N, CA, C and O atoms as a CHARMM CRD file, in Angstrom:
* protein
*
  304
    1    1 MET  N      0.82000  -1.16500   0.05900 PROA 1      0.00000
    2    1 MET  CA     0.01600  -0.12400  -0.06500 PROA 1      0.00000
    3    1 MET  C      0.86300   1.01700  -0.20800 PROA 1      0.00000
    4    1 MET  O      2.00200   0.89400   0.24300 PROA 1      0.00000
    5    2 GLU  N      0.56200   2.05400  -0.71800 PROA 2      0.00000
    6    2 GLU  CA     1.16300   3.34400  -0.84700 PROA 2      0.00000
    7    2 GLU  C      0.45500   4.51800  -1.11200 PROA 2      0.00000
    8    2 GLU  O     -0.25200   4.61200  -2.11600 PROA 2      0.00000
    9    3 THR  N      0.58900   5.47200  -0.25500 PROA 3      0.00000
   10    3 THR  CA    -0.36700   6.71800   0.07100 PROA 3      0.00000
   11    3 THR  C      0.64800   7.91800   0.24600 PROA 3      0.00000
   12    3 THR  O      1.67000   7.96200   0.93100 PROA 3      0.00000
   13    4 THR  N      0.13800   8.77800  -0.48300 PROA 4      0.00000
   14    4 THR  CA     0.94600  10.26400  -0.37100 PROA 4      0.00000
   15    4 THR  C     -0.11600  11.16600   0.35500 PROA 4      0.00000
   16    4 THR  O     -1.28800  10.86800   0.12400 PROA 4      0.00000
   17    5 LYS  N      0.08400  12.07200   1.07600 PROA 5      0.00000
   18    5 LYS  CA    -0.57000  13.12600   1.61300 PROA 5      0.00000
   19    5 LYS  C      0.09600  14.15800   2.20500 PROA 5      0.00000
   20    5 LYS  O      1.29800  13.93800   2.36000 PROA 5      0.00000
   21    6 ILE  N     -0.34000  15.31000   2.62000 PROA 6      0.00000
   22    6 ILE  CA     0.09500  16.52300   3.42900 PROA 6      0.00000
   23    6 ILE  C     -0.45100  16.41600   4.42000 PROA 6      0.00000
   24    6 ILE  O     -1.60800  16.04600   4.61700 PROA 6      0.00000
   25    7 VAL  N      0.61100  16.84100   5.40100 PROA 7      0.00000
   26    7 VAL  CA     0.07700  16.92500   6.81800 PROA 7      0.00000
   27    7 VAL  C      0.42300  18.49000   7.33000 PROA 7      0.00000
   28    7 VAL  O      1.41900  18.98500   6.80200 PROA 7      0.00000
   29    8 LEU  N     -0.13300  19.12500   8.07800 PROA 8      0.00000
   30    8 LEU  CA     0.04500  20.38900   8.48600 PROA 8      0.00000
   31    8 LEU  C      0.74100  20.63100   9.90400 PROA 8      0.00000
   32    8 LEU  O      0.17400  20.09100  10.85500 PROA 8      0.00000
   33    9 PHE  N      1.73500  21.26900  10.13400 PROA 9      0.00000
   34    9 PHE  CA     2.27500  21.32800  11.48000 PROA 9      0.00000
   35    9 PHE  C      2.68400  22.86900  11.56500 PROA 9      0.00000
   36    9 PHE  O      3.36000  23.53500  10.78100 PROA 9      0.00000
   37   10 LYS  N      2.01800  23.25400  12.85000 PROA 10     0.00000
   38   10 LYS  CA     1.95400  24.85200  12.94200 PROA 10     0.00000
   39   10 LYS  C      1.55300  25.73000  11.78200 PROA 10     0.00000
   40   10 LYS  O      1.98100  26.84800  11.49700 PROA 10     0.00000
   41   11 GLY  N      0.48800  24.86800  11.06800 PROA 11     0.00000
   42   11 GLY  CA    -0.10900  25.66800  10.18400 PROA 11     0.00000
   43   11 GLY  C      0.38400  25.71900   8.65200 PROA 11     0.00000
   44   11 GLY  O     -0.18600  26.38400   7.78700 PROA 11     0.00000
   45   12 LYS  N      1.59300  24.87500   8.42600 PROA 12     0.00000
   46   12 LYS  CA     2.30200  24.82900   7.29000 PROA 12     0.00000
   47   12 LYS  C      2.43800  23.49200   6.66000 PROA 12     0.00000
   48   12 LYS  O      2.55100  22.62600   7.52800 PROA 12     0.00000
   49   13 ARG  N      2.46900  22.98900   5.36000 PROA 13     0.00000
   50   13 ARG  CA     2.41200  22.12400   5.04200 PROA 13     0.00000
   51   13 ARG  C      3.89400  21.27900   4.96100 PROA 13     0.00000
   52   13 ARG  O      4.98300  21.81300   4.75200 PROA 13     0.00000
   53   14 ILE  N      3.65300  19.81700   5.18200 PROA 14     0.00000
   54   14 ILE  CA     4.66700  18.94500   5.36500 PROA 14     0.00000
   55   14 ILE  C      4.47200  17.76600   4.11200 PROA 14     0.00000
   56   14 ILE  O      3.37500  17.20900   4.16600 PROA 14     0.00000
   57   15 ARG  N      5.11300  17.44000   3.31900 PROA 15     0.00000
   58   15 ARG  CA     4.81500  16.30500   2.21600 PROA 15     0.00000
   59   15 ARG  C      5.11500  14.83900   2.97100 PROA 15     0.00000
   60   15 ARG  O      6.15000  14.62200   3.60100 PROA 15     0.00000
   61   16 ARG  N      4.29200  14.10600   2.84000 PROA 16     0.00000
   62   16 ARG  CA     4.44600  12.77200   3.29400 PROA 16     0.00000
   63   16 ARG  C      4.12500  11.54100   2.60800 PROA 16     0.00000
   64   16 ARG  O      3.20300  11.62500   1.79700 PROA 16     0.00000
   65   17 SER  N      4.73200  10.31400   2.76600 PROA 17     0.00000
   66   17 SER  CA     4.32600   9.37500   1.91900 PROA 17     0.00000
   67   17 SER  C      4.40700   8.05900   2.78400 PROA 17     0.00000
   68   17 SER  O      5.41400   7.83500   3.45700 PROA 17     0.00000
   69   18 LEU  N      3.44500   7.27900   2.76300 PROA 18     0.00000
   70   18 LEU  CA     3.28000   5.99700   3.08200 PROA 18     0.00000
   71   18 LEU  C      3.91200   4.89500   2.25200 PROA 18     0.00000
   72   18 LEU  O      3.55400   4.63600   1.10300 PROA 18     0.00000
   73   19 PHE  N      4.93400   4.22400   2.95100 PROA 19     0.00000
   74   19 PHE  CA     5.78800   3.24200   2.11200 PROA 19     0.00000
   75   19 PHE  C      6.10000   2.06400   2.81600 PROA 19     0.00000
   76   19 PHE  O      7.01200   2.17300   3.63600 PROA 19     0.00000
   77   20 ASN  N      5.45400   0.74300   2.67000 PROA 20     0.00000
   78   20 ASN  CA     5.73900  -0.35400   3.36900 PROA 20     0.00000
   79   20 ASN  C      5.40500  -0.09600   4.71300 PROA 20     0.00000
   80   20 ASN  O      6.26000  -0.51700   5.49200 PROA 20     0.00000
   81   21 ASN  N      4.40200   0.48200   5.25700 PROA 21     0.00000
   82   21 ASN  CA     3.80900   0.96700   6.58800 PROA 21     0.00000
   83   21 ASN  C      4.72900   1.85200   7.24800 PROA 21     0.00000
   84   21 ASN  O      4.69900   1.80200   8.47700 PROA 21     0.00000
   85   22 GLU  N      5.43200   2.54500   6.78700 PROA 22     0.00000
   86   22 GLU  CA     6.08100   3.86100   7.12900 PROA 22     0.00000
   87   22 GLU  C      5.98900   5.05900   6.72200 PROA 22     0.00000
   88   22 GLU  O      5.75100   5.18700   5.52100 PROA 22     0.00000
   89   23 TRP  N      6.09900   5.96500   7.32100 PROA 23     0.00000
   90   23 TRP  CA     5.90200   7.31500   6.73900 PROA 23     0.00000
   91   23 TRP  C      6.99800   7.92000   6.64600 PROA 23     0.00000
   92   23 TRP  O      7.73100   8.11700   7.61500 PROA 23     0.00000
   93   24 TRP  N      7.27500   8.33000   5.34400 PROA 24     0.00000
   94   24 TRP  CA     8.30400   9.41400   4.98600 PROA 24     0.00000
   95   24 TRP  C      7.92600  10.50100   4.72400 PROA 24     0.00000
   96   24 TRP  O      6.94200  10.68900   4.00900 PROA 24     0.00000
   97   25 PHE  N      8.69200  11.53200   5.29300 PROA 25     0.00000
   98   25 PHE  CA     8.56600  12.94400   5.44300 PROA 25     0.00000
   99   25 PHE  C      9.66900  13.83700   4.46500 PROA 25     0.00000
  100   25 PHE  O     10.84400  13.56800   4.21500 PROA 25     0.00000
  101   26 SER  N      8.99300  14.78000   4.09900 PROA 26     0.00000
  102   26 SER  CA     9.94000  15.59500   3.26100 PROA 26     0.00000
  103   26 SER  C     10.80600  16.32800   4.16900 PROA 26     0.00000
  104   26 SER  O     10.29000  17.15400   4.92200 PROA 26     0.00000
  105   27 VAL  N     12.13400  16.11500   4.18900 PROA 27     0.00000
  106   27 VAL  CA    13.10300  16.72100   5.10000 PROA 27     0.00000
  107   27 VAL  C     13.26400  18.35100   4.82200 PROA 27     0.00000
  108   27 VAL  O     13.51100  19.13100   5.74200 PROA 27     0.00000
  109   28 VAL  N     13.09800  18.76200   3.47100 PROA 28     0.00000
  110   28 VAL  CA    12.99000  20.10500   3.32000 PROA 28     0.00000
  111   28 VAL  C     11.82700  20.72500   3.82400 PROA 28     0.00000
  112   28 VAL  O     11.72300  21.86400   4.27800 PROA 28     0.00000
  113   29 ASP  N     11.05000  19.94100   3.70700 PROA 29     0.00000
  114   29 ASP  CA     9.70700  20.70800   4.36300 PROA 29     0.00000
  115   29 ASP  C      9.41100  21.04200   5.69000 PROA 29     0.00000
  116   29 ASP  O      8.83900  22.06300   6.07100 PROA 29     0.00000
  117   30 VAL  N      9.98700  19.78700   6.60900 PROA 30     0.00000
  118   30 VAL  CA    10.46900  19.98000   7.93900 PROA 30     0.00000
  119   30 VAL  C     11.33200  21.22000   8.30300 PROA 30     0.00000
  120   30 VAL  O     11.00900  22.06000   9.14300 PROA 30     0.00000
  121   31 VAL  N     12.44700  21.22600   7.57900 PROA 31     0.00000
  122   31 VAL  CA    13.63400  22.32700   7.76400 PROA 31     0.00000
  123   31 VAL  C     12.92800  23.71000   7.58000 PROA 31     0.00000
  124   31 VAL  O     13.18100  24.68500   8.28700 PROA 31     0.00000
  125   32 ARG  N     12.12000  23.70100   6.67500 PROA 32     0.00000
  126   32 ARG  CA    11.46000  24.85700   6.28800 PROA 32     0.00000
  127   32 ARG  C     10.19000  25.51700   7.66900 PROA 32     0.00000
  128   32 ARG  O      9.99700  26.66700   8.06600 PROA 32     0.00000
  129   33 VAL  N      9.67500  24.46400   7.99300 PROA 33     0.00000
  130   33 VAL  CA     8.78300  24.69700   9.38100 PROA 33     0.00000
  131   33 VAL  C      9.62000  25.03200  10.64900 PROA 33     0.00000
  132   33 VAL  O      9.44500  26.02700  11.35200 PROA 33     0.00000
  133   34 LEU  N     10.50800  24.10800  10.83200 PROA 34     0.00000
  134   34 LEU  CA    11.38300  24.58400  12.09200 PROA 34     0.00000
  135   34 LEU  C     12.26200  25.40800  11.91700 PROA 34     0.00000
  136   34 LEU  O     12.68400  25.67100  13.04300 PROA 34     0.00000
  137   35 THR  N     12.80200  25.98400  11.18200 PROA 35     0.00000
  138   35 THR  CA    13.47400  26.88900  11.01000 PROA 35     0.00000
  139   35 THR  C     12.84700  28.52300  10.36400 PROA 35     0.00000
  140   35 THR  O     13.44500  29.54200  10.01700 PROA 35     0.00000
  141   36 ASP  N     11.60400  28.21400  10.40900 PROA 36     0.00000
  142   36 ASP  CA    10.80500  29.25700   9.54100 PROA 36     0.00000
  143   36 ASP  C     11.16200  30.16600   8.26300 PROA 36     0.00000
  144   36 ASP  O     10.87000  31.33600   8.01700 PROA 36     0.00000
  145   37 GLN  N     11.71300  29.45200   7.71800 PROA 37     0.00000
  146   37 GLN  CA    12.27300  29.49100   6.22800 PROA 37     0.00000
  147   37 GLN  C     10.81800  30.15400   5.30700 PROA 37     0.00000
  148   37 GLN  O      9.68400  29.67500   5.29900 PROA 37     0.00000
  149   38 VAL  N     11.23400  31.18500   4.70100 PROA 38     0.00000
  150   38 VAL  CA    10.20500  31.76300   3.66900 PROA 38     0.00000
  151   38 VAL  C      9.56300  31.09000   2.78200 PROA 38     0.00000
  152   38 VAL  O      8.34200  31.07300   2.62600 PROA 38     0.00000
  153   39 ASP  N     10.70000  30.28100   1.92800 PROA 39     0.00000
  154   39 ASP  CA    10.03000  29.17900   0.90900 PROA 39     0.00000
  155   39 ASP  C     11.00300  27.95900   0.76900 PROA 39     0.00000
  156   39 ASP  O     12.04700  27.83800   1.41000 PROA 39     0.00000
  157   40 ASP  N     10.62400  27.25900   0.04100 PROA 40     0.00000
  158   40 ASP  CA    11.17700  25.91000  -0.22700 PROA 40     0.00000
  159   40 ASP  C     12.65200  26.07900  -0.69500 PROA 40     0.00000
  160   40 ASP  O     13.43600  25.26100  -0.21400 PROA 40     0.00000
  161   41 TYR  N     13.13200  26.95500  -1.50900 PROA 41     0.00000
  162   41 TYR  CA    14.21200  27.33700  -2.03600 PROA 41     0.00000
  163   41 TYR  C     15.46300  27.78400  -0.62600 PROA 41     0.00000
  164   41 TYR  O     16.63400  27.41300  -0.54200 PROA 41     0.00000
  165   42 THR  N     14.87500  28.45800   0.09400 PROA 42     0.00000
  166   42 THR  CA    16.05700  28.79800   1.09800 PROA 42     0.00000
  167   42 THR  C     15.89600  27.69100   2.22800 PROA 42     0.00000
  168   42 THR  O     16.72900  27.63200   3.13300 PROA 42     0.00000
  169   43 ALA  N     14.92800  26.90300   2.17600 PROA 43     0.00000
  170   43 ALA  CA    14.89800  25.63500   3.37600 PROA 43     0.00000
  171   43 ALA  C     15.88400  24.89000   2.51900 PROA 43     0.00000
  172   43 ALA  O     16.82300  24.45400   3.18500 PROA 43     0.00000
  173   44 ARG  N     15.95000  24.59300   1.11500 PROA 44     0.00000
  174   44 ARG  CA    16.71100  23.51700   0.85800 PROA 44     0.00000
  175   44 ARG  C     18.10900  23.94600   0.71700 PROA 44     0.00000
  176   44 ARG  O     19.02600  23.12600   0.66200 PROA 44     0.00000
  177   45 LYS  N     18.27800  25.13100   0.66200 PROA 45     0.00000
  178   45 LYS  CA    19.90200  25.79100   0.86500 PROA 45     0.00000
  179   45 LYS  C     20.27600  25.62300   2.37700 PROA 45     0.00000
  180   45 LYS  O     21.46800  25.40100   2.58700 PROA 45     0.00000
  181   46 TYR  N     19.33500  25.70200   3.60800 PROA 46     0.00000
  182   46 TYR  CA    19.58400  25.50600   4.60600 PROA 46     0.00000
  183   46 TYR  C     19.92200  24.17100   4.95400 PROA 46     0.00000
  184   46 TYR  O     20.84600  23.95600   5.73800 PROA 46     0.00000
  185   47 TRP  N     19.12200  23.06900   4.33900 PROA 47     0.00000
  186   47 TRP  CA    19.21200  21.65000   4.46000 PROA 47     0.00000
  187   47 TRP  C     20.60700  21.16700   3.75300 PROA 47     0.00000
  188   47 TRP  O     21.17900  20.14200   4.12300 PROA 47     0.00000
  189   48 ASN  N     21.11500  22.03000   2.66700 PROA 48     0.00000
  190   48 ASN  CA    22.22800  21.63600   2.01500 PROA 48     0.00000
  191   48 ASN  C     23.42000  21.69100   2.71900 PROA 48     0.00000
  192   48 ASN  O     24.23100  20.77300   2.83800 PROA 48     0.00000
  193   49 LYS  N     23.49600  22.92000   3.22600 PROA 49     0.00000
  194   49 LYS  CA    24.51600  23.59400   4.13600 PROA 49     0.00000
  195   49 LYS  C     24.68800  22.63700   5.17200 PROA 49     0.00000
  196   49 LYS  O     25.75200  22.01800   5.13600 PROA 49     0.00000
  197   50 LEU  N     23.88600  22.36900   6.09500 PROA 50     0.00000
  198   50 LEU  CA    23.86500  21.26400   7.24500 PROA 50     0.00000
  199   50 LEU  C     24.04500  20.25400   6.80400 PROA 50     0.00000
  200   50 LEU  O     24.92600  19.67200   7.43800 PROA 50     0.00000
  201   51 ALA  N     23.58600  19.57600   5.84500 PROA 51     0.00000
  202   51 ALA  CA    24.12200  18.05300   5.28700 PROA 51     0.00000
  203   51 ALA  C     25.50400  18.00700   5.12300 PROA 51     0.00000
  204   51 ALA  O     26.11500  17.06000   5.61800 PROA 51     0.00000
  205   52 GLN  N     26.19800  19.02800   4.39900 PROA 52     0.00000
  206   52 GLN  CA    27.73600  19.38400   4.24900 PROA 52     0.00000
  207   52 GLN  C     28.41400  19.68100   5.55800 PROA 52     0.00000
  208   52 GLN  O     29.54200  19.19600   5.65000 PROA 52     0.00000
  209   53 ARG  N     28.07000  20.23000   6.38200 PROA 53     0.00000
  210   53 ARG  CA    28.60000  20.15400   7.91100 PROA 53     0.00000
  211   53 ARG  C     28.81500  18.98500   8.47200 PROA 53     0.00000
  212   53 ARG  O     29.85200  18.54300   8.96500 PROA 53     0.00000
  213   54 LEU  N     27.48400  18.37800   8.34000 PROA 54     0.00000
  214   54 LEU  CA    27.41500  16.87800   8.97900 PROA 54     0.00000
  215   54 LEU  C     28.67300  15.79200   8.51600 PROA 54     0.00000
  216   54 LEU  O     29.52000  15.16400   9.15200 PROA 54     0.00000
  217   55 ARG  N     28.35100  15.91100   7.17500 PROA 55     0.00000
  218   55 ARG  CA    29.43100  15.08200   6.45300 PROA 55     0.00000
  219   55 ARG  C     30.98600  15.41500   6.66000 PROA 55     0.00000
  220   55 ARG  O     31.89600  14.59600   6.79200 PROA 55     0.00000
  221   56 GLU  N     31.06300  16.65100   6.65600 PROA 56     0.00000
  222   56 GLU  CA    32.46700  16.94700   7.02500 PROA 56     0.00000
  223   56 GLU  C     32.91400  16.32000   8.79300 PROA 56     0.00000
  224   56 GLU  O     33.95800  15.88200   9.27700 PROA 56     0.00000
  225   57 GLU  N     31.81600  16.51500   9.22900 PROA 57     0.00000
  226   57 GLU  CA    32.09000  15.89300  10.89800 PROA 57     0.00000
  227   57 GLU  C     32.25000  14.47100  10.76700 PROA 57     0.00000
  228   57 GLU  O     32.57800  13.92200  11.81900 PROA 57     0.00000
  229   58 GLY  N     32.10500  13.70300   9.74400 PROA 58     0.00000
  230   58 GLY  CA    31.96300  12.33300   9.62400 PROA 58     0.00000
  231   58 GLY  C     30.66000  11.71400  10.11500 PROA 58     0.00000
  232   58 GLY  O     30.68000  10.52700  10.43900 PROA 58     0.00000
  233   59 SER  N     29.46300  12.45200  10.20500 PROA 59     0.00000
  234   59 SER  CA    28.32400  11.93400  10.59000 PROA 59     0.00000
  235   59 SER  C     27.64400  10.78600   9.33700 PROA 59     0.00000
  236   59 SER  O     27.65500  11.12800   8.15400 PROA 59     0.00000
  237   60 GLU  N     27.28200   9.92000   9.61000 PROA 60     0.00000
  238   60 GLU  CA    26.40100   9.10300   8.49600 PROA 60     0.00000
  239   60 GLU  C     25.01400   9.06400   8.68900 PROA 60     0.00000
  240   60 GLU  O     24.39200   8.08900   8.26600 PROA 60     0.00000
  241   61 VAL  N     24.34600  10.11900   9.35400 PROA 61     0.00000
  242   61 VAL  CA    23.27800  10.28500   9.12600 PROA 61     0.00000
  243   61 VAL  C     22.82300  10.83700   7.99600 PROA 61     0.00000
  244   61 VAL  O     21.63700  10.69300   7.70100 PROA 61     0.00000
  245   62 VAL  N     23.67500  11.54400   7.19600 PROA 62     0.00000
  246   62 VAL  CA    23.22600  12.35900   5.81900 PROA 62     0.00000
  247   62 VAL  C     23.91600  11.36800   4.95700 PROA 62     0.00000
  248   62 VAL  O     25.02200  10.84200   5.08200 PROA 62     0.00000
  249   63 THR  N     22.85200  11.22200   3.91100 PROA 63     0.00000
  250   63 THR  CA    23.58200  10.13800   2.73600 PROA 63     0.00000
  251   63 THR  C     23.91700  10.79100   1.26300 PROA 63     0.00000
  252   63 THR  O     23.38000  11.83100   0.88300 PROA 63     0.00000
  253   64 PHE  N     24.51100  10.33100   0.77700 PROA 64     0.00000
  254   64 PHE  CA    25.21000  11.08300  -0.47300 PROA 64     0.00000
  255   64 PHE  C     24.10200  10.97700  -1.73300 PROA 64     0.00000
  256   64 PHE  O     24.44600  11.05000  -2.91300 PROA 64     0.00000
  257   65 CYS  N     22.87800  10.81600  -1.33900 PROA 65     0.00000
  258   65 CYS  CA    22.07700  10.78800  -2.49300 PROA 65     0.00000
  259   65 CYS  C     21.46900  12.06200  -2.85700 PROA 65     0.00000
  260   65 CYS  O     21.43900  13.02300  -2.08700 PROA 65     0.00000
  261   66 HSD  N     20.97600  12.06500  -4.05600 PROA 66     0.00000
  262   66 HSD  CA    20.13200  13.64900  -4.36900 PROA 66     0.00000
  263   66 HSD  C     18.85500  13.41100  -3.97800 PROA 66     0.00000
  264   66 HSD  O     18.43700  12.44600  -3.33900 PROA 66     0.00000
  265   67 ARG  N     18.21500  14.41600  -4.43000 PROA 67     0.00000
  266   67 ARG  CA    16.81200  14.68500  -4.13400 PROA 67     0.00000
  267   67 ARG  C     16.11700  13.92700  -4.78200 PROA 67     0.00000
  268   67 ARG  O     16.40400  13.72400  -5.96200 PROA 67     0.00000
  269   68 LEU  N     15.00700  13.30000  -4.18200 PROA 68     0.00000
  270   68 LEU  CA    13.98500  12.54800  -4.93400 PROA 68     0.00000
  271   68 LEU  C     12.55100  13.27400  -5.19700 PROA 68     0.00000
  272   68 LEU  O     12.11400  14.20000  -4.51400 PROA 68     0.00000
  273   69 LYS  N     12.01400  12.78400  -6.12000 PROA 69     0.00000
  274   69 LYS  CA    10.57700  13.37000  -6.26400 PROA 69     0.00000
  275   69 LYS  C      9.60700  12.84400  -4.85800 PROA 69     0.00000
  276   69 LYS  O      9.68800  11.76400  -4.27400 PROA 69     0.00000
  277   70 LEU  N      8.87200  13.77400  -4.62100 PROA 70     0.00000
  278   70 LEU  CA     7.99300  13.37700  -3.58100 PROA 70     0.00000
  279   70 LEU  C      6.72500  13.67600  -4.21600 PROA 70     0.00000
  280   70 LEU  O      6.59600  14.89300  -4.34600 PROA 70     0.00000
  281   71 GLU  N      5.70400  12.98500  -4.67500 PROA 71     0.00000
  282   71 GLU  CA     4.47700  12.98600  -5.45000 PROA 71     0.00000
  283   71 GLU  C      3.51300  12.68800  -4.39100 PROA 71     0.00000
  284   71 GLU  O      3.37600  11.60600  -3.81900 PROA 71     0.00000
  285   72 VAL  N      2.79400  13.87900  -4.17600 PROA 72     0.00000
  286   72 VAL  CA     1.50200  14.19800  -3.13800 PROA 72     0.00000
  287   72 VAL  C      0.46300  14.74600  -3.71600 PROA 72     0.00000
  288   72 VAL  O      0.49500  15.69000  -4.50500 PROA 72     0.00000
  289   73 THR  N     -0.56000  14.11400  -3.30400 PROA 73     0.00000
  290   73 THR  CA    -1.93700  14.71800  -3.45300 PROA 73     0.00000
  291   73 THR  C     -2.08200  15.82100  -2.50600 PROA 73     0.00000
  292   73 THR  O     -1.44600  15.71500  -1.45800 PROA 73     0.00000
  293   74 PHE  N     -2.88700  16.98400  -2.70400 PROA 74     0.00000
  294   74 PHE  CA    -2.96500  17.99000  -1.83500 PROA 74     0.00000
  295   74 PHE  C     -4.10700  17.70200  -0.96600 PROA 74     0.00000
  296   74 PHE  O     -5.18100  18.05900  -1.45200 PROA 74     0.00000
  297   75 CYS  N     -4.16600  17.15800   0.17400 PROA 75     0.00000
  298   75 CYS  CA    -5.14100  16.84900   1.12900 PROA 75     0.00000
  299   75 CYS  C     -5.06800  17.58000   2.48800 PROA 75     0.00000
  300   75 CYS  O     -4.09100  17.47300   3.23000 PROA 75     0.00000
  301   76 TYR  N     -6.03100  18.24200   2.74200 PROA 76     0.00000
  302   76 TYR  CA    -6.08900  18.78100   3.92300 PROA 76     0.00000
  303   76 TYR  C     -6.83300  18.20400   5.24500 PROA 76     0.00000
  304   76 TYR  O     -6.79700  18.83800   6.30000 PROA 76     0.00000
């Protein structure tokens, strides 16, 4: 079963997808909400810089994959 939806957090949208009974959330959307970024572009730049710093510190939390498309239906 695969389901995609929008969830609201603090009144802002976060894309998510249900895959193999696990919810997968858009990191950029979460960063945008938690850091009060004005749009997806600045949130993506913020995440890219944070991921770069984590990799430089040797953290294995961040993978080396590029962005993946997260298709969602707009449901509120």
